[in-house]
MARTI-902422 format. One record per atom (N, C-alpha, C): residue in one letter; x negated, z negated, y. Coordinates in steps of 0.1 Angstrom, whole numbers, padded with zeros to 4 digits, always signed. Last residue first. Example, Ala and Ser with C-alpha at 12.3 -4.5 7.8 and 13.67 -1.06 7.14 Angstrom:
BEGIN
S-0128-0071-0022;S-0137-0071-0011;S-0129-0079+0000;A-0132-0078-0057;A-0123-0078-0045;A-0132-0078-0033;
REM end
This chain:
BEGIN
K+0083-0085+0130;K+0095-0094+0133;K+0091-0108+0133;T+0062-0070+0122;T+0065-0070+0137;T+0077-0079+0140;F+0059-0068+0095;F+0049-0076+0103;F+0052-0077+0118;S+0079-0052+0087;S+0080-0066+0083;S+0069-0075+0090;Q+0072-0027+0096;Q+0082-0034+0104;Q+0083-0049+0100;I+0055-0020+0075;I+0049-0022+0089;I+0059-0030+0097;A+0074-0018+0054;A+0063-0028+0054;A+0057-0030+0067;L+0090+0003+0064;L+0096-0010+0061;L+0085-0021+0061;V+0071+0024+0063;V+0077+0020+0076;V+0083+0006+0075;Y+0065+0025+0036;Y+0055+0021+0045;Y+0060+0017+0058;S+0089+0035+0026;S+0084+0021+0021;S+0074+0016+0031;D+0092+0061+0034;D+0097+0050+0043;D+0094+0036+0038;L+0084+0075+0012;L+0074+0072+0022;L+0079+0062+0032;G+0107+0059-0010;G+0099+0070-0006;G+0088+0066+0004;F+0117+0035-0017;F+0122+0041-0005;F+0114+0053+0000;G+0105+0020-0038;G+0116+0030-0041;G+0122+0036-0029;T+0098-0013-0027;T+0096-0002-0037;T+0108+0007-0037;I+0080-0039-0015;I+0089-0028-0011;I+0087-0017-0020;V+0074-0073-0014;V+0073-0061-0022;V+0084-0051-0018;G+0055-0098+0004;G+0067-0092-0001;G+0064-0079-0008;K+0031-0111+0006;K+0042-0116+0014;K+0055-0110+0009;A+0016-0117-0027;A+0020-0108-0015;A+0031-0115-0007;N+0012-0128-0051;N+0003-0132-0040;N+0006-0125-0027;G+0029-0116-0068;G+0029-0131-0067;G+0021-0136-0056;A+0022-0088-0067;A+0034-0093-0061;A+0034-0108-0059;I-0001-0081-0082;I-0002-0083-0068;I+0010-0091-0062;Y+0004-0073-0107;Y-0006-0084-0106;Y-0008-0088-0091;S+0035-0065-0119;S+0026-0064-0108;S+0017-0076-0108;V+0054-0046-0142;V+0045-0058-0140;V+0036-0055-0128;H+0067-0023-0146;H+0075-0034-0141;H+0067-0047-0139;R+0052-0004-0157;R+0052-0004-0143;R+0060-0015-0137;F+0057-0005-0184;F+0044-0011-0179;F+0044-0012-0164;D+0081+0009-0187;D+0081-0005-0187;D+0068-0011-0182;E+0085+0037-0163;E+0080+0031-0176;E+0079+0016-0175;R+0111+0032-0138;R+0101+0040-0145;R+0096+0033-0158;S+0125+0017-0122;S+0133+0027-0129;S+0123+0036-0137;H+0107+0001-0110;H+0115-0006-0120;H+0124+0004-0127;V+0095+0016-0090;V+0087+0013-0103;V+0096+0007-0114;N+0106+0039-0072;N+0112+0027-0077;N+0105+0024-0091;S+0079+0053-0052;S+0090+0054-0062;S+0095+0040-0066;I+0061+0041-0035;I+0069+0052-0030;I+0081+0053-0039;H+0055+0007-0029;H+0055+0018-0038;H+0065+0028-0033;V+0036-0021-0015;V+0046-0010-0014;V+0044+0000-0026;E+0031-0054-0006;E+0029-0044-0017;E+0040-0033-0015;V+0017-0068+0021;V+0029-0063+0016;V+0026-0052+0006;V-0002-0096+0029;V-0002-0083+0023;V+0012-0080+0018;P-0018-0115+0055;P-0007-0112+0046;P-0007-0098+0042;T-0051-0127+0054;T-0042-0117+0060;T-0031-0115+0051;T-0067-0143+0038;T-0057-0149+0047;T-0047-0140+0053;I-0076-0137+0003;I-0077-0134+0018;I-0066-0142+0025;G-0071-0142-0024;G-0083-0148-0017;G-0084-0146-0002;K-0050-0127-0032;K-0048-0142-0032;K-0059-0148-0024;V-0062-0102-0032;V-0050-0105-0023;V-0048-0120-0021;A-0080-0106-0052;A-0085-0103-0039;A-0074-0106-0029;D-0063-0109-0074;D-0072-0121-0070;D-0077-0119-0056;G-0053-0083-0076;G-0044-0094-0074;G-0052-0107-0069;I-0077-0070-0081;I-0070-0067-0069;I-0060-0078-0066;G-0082-0082-0107;G-0092-0083-0096;G-0085-0080-0082;V-0062-0074-0123;V-0062-0088-0120;V-0072-0090-0108;S-0047-0044-0125;S-0059-0050-0119;S-0057-0065-0115;T-0024-0032-0135;T-0036-0034-0144;T-0047-0043-0138;H-0005-0025-0118;H-0001-0030-0131;H-0012-0033-0140;T-0018-0016-0095;T-0008-0027-0094;T-0005-0034-0107;Y-0031+0007-0102;Y-0039-0006-0103;Y-0030-0018-0101;A-0014+0027-0096;A-0015+0022-0110;A-0022+0009-0112;A-0010+0015-0063;A-0006+0025-0073;A-0008+0020-0087;A-0013-0001-0043;A-0025-0001-0052;A-0022+0009-0064;N-0006-0001-0013;N-0001+0006-0024;N-0012+0008-0034;L-0003-0025+0012;L-0011-0021+0000;L-0003-0014-0010;V-0008-0033+0043;V+0002-0026+0035;V-0006-0020+0024;V-0018-0062+0059;V-0022-0051+0050;V-0010-0046+0043;G-0021-0076+0092;G-0014-0073+0080;G-0020-0062+0072;D-0039-0083+0111;D-0026-0090+0111;D-0018-0087+0099;Y-0074-0088+0102;Y-0062-0080+0105;Y-0050-0088+0105;D-0093-0106+0094;D-0093-0102+0108;D-0081-0094+0111;F-0095-0111+0067;F-0095-0123+0076;F-0094-0119+0090;G-0095-0087+0053;G-0086-0098+0049;G-0086-0110+0057;V-0113-0066+0054;V-0102-0067+0065;V-0094-0080+0063;E-0131-0070+0033;E-0136-0067+0046;E-0125-0069+0057;H-0115-0075+0011;H-0124-0085+0015;H-0128-0083+0030;L-0103-0050+0009;L-0095-0062+0011;L-0103-0073+0016;K-0126-0034+0004;K-0119-0032+0016;K-0109-0044+0019;D-0133-0044-0022;D-0142-0046-0011;D-0135-0044+0003;I-0110-0035-0036;I-0113-0050-0035;I-0122-0052-0023;I-0114-0008-0034;I-0102-0014-0028;I-0104-0029-0026;E-0138-0005-0048;E-0137-0002-0033;E-0125-0007-0027;G-0130-0012-0073;G-0139-0021-0066;G-0139-0018-0051;E-0113+0010-0081;E-0108-0004-0080;E-0117-0012-0071;I-0111+0041-0066;I-0120+0032-0073;I-0116+0018-0070;N-0098+0059-0051;N-0095+0059-0065;N-0103+0049-0073;S-0087+0049-0019;S-0098+0051-0029;S-0092+0051-0043;Q-0081+0050+0016;Q-0077+0053+0003;Q-0089+0054-0006;F-0070+0036+0046;F-0081+0037+0036;F-0075+0040+0023;Y-0063+0033+0081;Y-0059+0038+0068;Y-0072+0039+0059;D-0048+0015+0108;D-0059+0021+0101;D-0055+0025+0087;L-0032+0011+0139;L-0030+0014+0124;L-0043+0020+0119;E-0023-0010+0163;E-0036-0003+0158;E-0034-0002+0143;I+0008-0004+0178;I+0000-0011+0167;I-0012-0003+0164;D+0022+0012+0194;D+0018-0001+0200;D+0010-0009+0190;S+0030+0034+0179;S+0018+0036+0189;S+0013+0023+0195;F+0045+0040+0156;F+0040+0027+0159;F+0028+0027+0168;R+0048+0068+0156;R+0060+0059+0156;R+0056+0045+0160;N+0022+0077+0155;N+0030+0080+0167;N+0042+0071+0168;K+0014+0067+0131;K+0006+0063+0143;K+0014+0066+0155;L+0032+0080+0114;L+0032+0066+0115;L+0025+0061+0128;E+0023+0107+0117;E+0036+0103+0121;E+0038+0088+0123;K-0002+0104+0105;K-0001+0108+0119;K+0012+0104+0124;F+0006+0098+0079;F-0001+0088+0086;F-0001+0091+0101;Y+0016+0123+0070;Y+0025+0111+0072;Y+0019+0100+0081;D-0008+0137+0068;D+0002+0141+0077;D+0012+0130+0080;N-0020+0121+0048;N-0027+0123+0061;N-0017+0127+0072;F-0003+0124+0026;F-0004+0111+0033;F-0010+0112+0047;T+0017+0154+0027;T+0004+0147+0024;T+0004+0134+0031;K+0049+0160+0012;K+0041+0157+0024;K+0028+0150+0020;S+0066+0162-0008;S+0057+0173-0006;S+0048+0171+0006;G+0074+0136-0032;G+0076+0144-0021;G+0065+0154-0019;Y+0072+0121-0056;Y+0065+0116-0044;Y+0067+0125-0031;I+0089+0133-0075;I+0088+0119-0074;I+0083+0115-0060;E+0086+0160-0071;E+0099+0155-0074;E+0100+0140-0073;P+0058+0164-0069;P+0066+0163-0057;P+0080+0159-0059;E+0033+0157-0085;E+0047+0154-0088;E+0056+0153-0076;R+0010+0163-0061;R+0012+0157-0073;R+0027+0153-0075;K+0009+0172-0034;K+0006+0182-0045;K+0011+0176-0059;G+0018+0152-0019;G+0020+0166-0014;G+0018+0176-0024;L-0009+0131-0028;L+0004+0133-0023;L+0006+0146-0016;L-0035+0127-0037;L-0028+0139-0041;L-0014+0141-0037;N-0043+0102-0029;N-0049+0113-0022;N-0042+0127-0026;L-0032+0087-0049;L-0024+0089-0037;L-0030+0099-0027;N-0049+0082-0069;N-0041+0094-0070;N-0032+0096-0058;P-0053+0047-0064;P-0056+0060-0071;P-0045+0070-0071;G-0042+0033-0032;G-0050+0034-0044;G-0050+0047-0051;N-0043+0026+0002;N-0037+0033-0009;N-0047+0034-0020;I-0037+0005+0028;I-0047+0007+0017;I-0039+0014+0006;I-0033+0003+0062;I-0027+0007+0050;I-0038+0011+0040;I-0036-0024+0085;I-0043-0014+0077;I-0034-0010+0065;I-0030-0034+0118;I-0025-0033+0104;I-0033-0022+0097;K-0029-0054+0146;K-0038-0046+0138;K-0034-0046+0123;M-0017-0059+0178;M-0015-0061+0164;M-0023-0050+0156;
REM end
């Protein structure tokens, strides 16, 4: 099984940015833990602050991988293009968020991805990624 995690803008700052919301662990450190926990799965990781690069990566992996775990971050609420990219690929996508976006600002209650995703996991901290990966293994 081959799964990729794609993270969007500002998630490269995990561990530094708003630790009260996002925690103090970097995603690179967490990704090492995920690879150990799911050693029977080929896990890849990509992060970009640039919308077009995220779309390009979805196009690149969207027909060959078994799953995409996508945390498009703020682009979730603004990017019709990323939503269309998810709709246009055959690999199933699970949208994830570290925080509970529904307990935050109103604009975060809208997702341009959710309607085309296999599912949405929000508010379980970094464990949101574990839940998403597990959704592909059942």
